[in-house]
N, C-alpha and C positions, 0 to 999 in steps of 0.2 A: 508535440514534445513539451516537456516541462520547461517553464520559464525559470524554475527554481535552480536549474543547473547553471551555475554562474561561471563566467570566465574570469580568471585572475590575470593580473598584469605583471607580476614579478616573481622572481625566485625560481626554485626548481619545480614548484607546483603549477607551472604554466598550463593553461587549458582549463577545460571544464572540471569542476570539483563534484564529487558524488553527493547526492542529496541524502541527508540522514533519514533513517527509518525509526519510528517510535520504538523504544526499548533497545534498539541496536546501534544507533548512531550511524557511523560509516563502517562499522566492522563487517558489514555484509559484502564489501568489495573484495577483501582478501580473506574472509572468514577467520580473522584474527581478533585479538583483544577480547577474548572470552565469548566469542560468537556461539560456540556449542553450548556452554552452560546457560547463556542468555536464552537461546532457543528452547532449551529444556525447561527453563524457568517460565517462559511465556506459555509453553504448552501446558505445564502443570498448573500454572496460575489461572489460565483461562478455563481449564477443566474443573478446577476446584470452585471457581466463581460460577460456572454453569451449574454445578451440583448444588451449590448454596442457593442459587436462583431457583432451581427446581424445588428445593426444600421450602423456600419462602412461598412459592406458588402453591405447594401442597397445603401449607398452613392457611393460605387464603381460601383454597377450595374447601378445606374443613370448616372454615368460618361460614362459608355459604351453606354447607350442609347443616351446620348447627342452627343457622337462621331459618332453615326449612322453607326456602323460597320457591322450591319446585324443581323437578327434574329437568324441565326444559331450559331453565336459566342456567342450571349447573352444566348441562351439556353445551349450551351456547358459550359459556365462559371457557370451557375446555377446548372447544373447536376454535374459538377466537385466538387463544394463546398458541394453539398448534399451528394455525394458518399464519399468524404473525411471525412466529419463530421460523417457519419454513421460508417465508418470503424474505425475512431479514437475513437468514443464512445464505440464500441465493444471491441477494443483492450485495452482501458483504463479500462473498466469494468472487463475484464478478468485479467488484471494486479492486481486488488484488491484481487483476489482469488489465484493467484500463483505468485511466484517470476519469474522475467524475466530471461531467460537462457543466455542472452548475445550473442545470435547467430546473424549471419549476417542479417537474415531476420528481426529480431526485430530492429536492428540498422537502417535498410533501411526504416523502418516505421516512423522514426522521422520526416522527411519532410512531410509525409502524415498527421501526427498528428498536425504539425504546420499549415498546410493548413486547416485541419478540427478542428481547435481549439475550435469551438463552441461545437462539439461533446464531446471533452475532458471536457470542463466546465460543460456541462449537465450531464456527467457521475459523476463528483464530486458532483453536486447538488443532484442527485437522490440517490447516495450512502450515502451522509451525512444526508439524511432524516432518515435513519435507524441506522447508526453507523458511526464512523470515517472511512474515506476511507482507507482500508487496515487493519482495526482492526481485522477482523476475521482471516486473514492470520497470523498476528502478534500474536494473542492470541493462535492459534493452535501451532505455533512454540514455543512460550514461555511455554505453558503448557507441551508440549513434552519435552522440555529441562529441566523443573523443575522436571518432573516425572523421567527422566533418571538420573538427579542429585541425587534425593532422593533415587533411587534404588542403585546407586553407593555408596552413603553415608551410606545407611543401611547395605550394604555388608561389609563395613569397620568398623563397630561399635566395640568398645572394645579396649583394650590396646594390641597392637601387641606384646609387650614384655612379656606379661603374658600368651601368648598362648603356648600350648605344642608343641614341635616339631612333625613333621609328623612321624608317625610310633610308637610313644610312646603310650603305653597302659594306660588306666586309672586305678587307684587303687580303686577297689570296695571291700567292705567287706560284 
């Protein structure tokens, strides 16, 4: 569970507070505050950025073709970007469903995700068609934290000073 879900100590906002999501803040909780337009903007923005990235990669490929370095190198570059984009898409998509562990393996994928940035952008696009990227994970963590808080809160109900000491028998007539 996320350590970022914090407990507050005062006011009407007692209990765990929702963790903000990039571009959405906490609007994902109640789908309010412009959640729909934000989701549409994230989807459109990631798609436009992916298309722009593909255009840049096309210019880079044309530069290789003009340099006439050979068909094998051209094919190798295309395959490298395709594989990196596919792996980056998959890892980004999985990141929406679980928290990163911070292991060495995930840290080493940063450069691969940078090379396969088109895959990352497409993962954002497809996920934002259904929900805010990472919303399901954040919602599960938030609801778990809320239910644990309510359970703890319910167990402490009442005035502790008015409780009978342990071992004291009740007086019934």
